[in-house]
C-alpha positions as CSV (number, residue, x, y, z in Angstrom):
1,M,5.7,9.9,-4.3
2,L,6.9,10.2,-1.2
3,W,4.6,13.5,-0.2
4,A,1.2,11.8,-1.5
5,M,2.2,8.7,1.1
6,M,2.3,11.2,3.8
7,V,-1.2,12.3,2.8
8,Y,-2.0,8.8,2.6
9,F,-0.8,7.9,6.1
10,G,-2.3,11.2,7.6
11,M,-5.5,10.2,6.3
12,R,-5.5,7.0,7.9
13,F,-4.5,8.1,11.3
14,L,-7.4,10.9,10.8
15,L,-10.0,8.5,9.4
16,A,-8.8,5.3,11.0
17,H,-12.7,3.9,11.9
18,K,-13.2,4.2,8.3
19,A,-12.2,1.5,5.4
20,P,-8.7,1.9,3.7
21,P,-10.8,2.7,0.2
22,I,-12.0,5.7,2.1
23,A,-8.5,7.3,2.8
24,M,-7.2,6.5,-0.3
25,L,-10.0,8.2,-2.0
26,L,-9.7,11.3,0.2
27,S,-5.9,11.2,-0.2
28,F,-6.5,11.3,-3.9
29,L,-8.9,13.7,-4.0
30,F,-6.8,16.2,-1.5
31,S,-3.3,15.6,-3.4
32,F,-5.2,16.2,-7.2
33,G,-6.7,18.9,-5.7
34,I,-3.4,20.3,-4.7
35,E,-2.1,19.9,-8.1
36,F,-4.6,21.4,-9.7
37,S,-4.9,24.4,-7.3
38,Q,-1.7,25.1,-9.1
39,L,-3.4,26.2,-12.5
40,Y,-5.0,28.8,-10.4
41,Q,-2.9,32.3,-10.7
42,T,-3.6,35.1,-8.6
43,D,-1.4,37.7,-6.8
44,W,-2.6,36.7,-3.4
45,I,-2.0,32.5,-3.6
46,N,1.1,33.7,-6.0
47,Q,2.7,35.3,-2.8
48,I,2.0,32.3,-0.8
49,H,3.1,29.5,-3.4
50,R,6.4,32.3,-2.2
51,T,6.5,31.2,1.2
52,W,8.6,28.4,2.5
53,L,5.4,26.7,3.7
54,G,3.4,27.8,1.2
55,A,5.8,25.9,-1.4
56,L,6.0,22.9,0.7
57,I,2.1,22.4,1.0
58,L,1.1,24.0,-2.0
59,G,4.2,23.5,-4.4
60,H,4.9,25.5,-7.7
61,G,3.4,24.6,-10.4
62,F,1.3,21.6,-12.6
63,L,2.9,18.6,-13.3
64,T,1.1,16.2,-15.1
65,A,3.7,13.6,-13.8
66,D,3.0,14.2,-10.3
67,L,-0.3,13.0,-10.8
68,I,0.8,9.5,-11.5
69,R,3.6,10.0,-9.4
70,Y,1.0,10.6,-6.6
71,T,-0.9,7.5,-7.8
72,I,2.2,5.6,-7.9
73,G,3.0,6.9,-4.0
74,M,-0.8,6.1,-3.0
75,F,-0.7,2.8,-3.9
76,I,2.6,2.0,-3.0
77,A,1.5,3.2,0.9
78,A,-1.7,1.5,0.8
79,V,-0.1,-2.0,0.0
């Protein structure tokens, strides 16, 4: 949830001139895109996942529960 809140606030900072729903939509697309990218397993992407920064940004594995957590976190941040 905190990661998704960070993404939302980052989008709001970068897109301060846009309406909040635009930032929310882009945050959803970014967060869900990162989560679904974890389904893609090749050697080069797995090497990135093993690094500290790669694990922090890309995570380790796909979890459907994370999509729910992202949604809740972004909703709380938007409110």
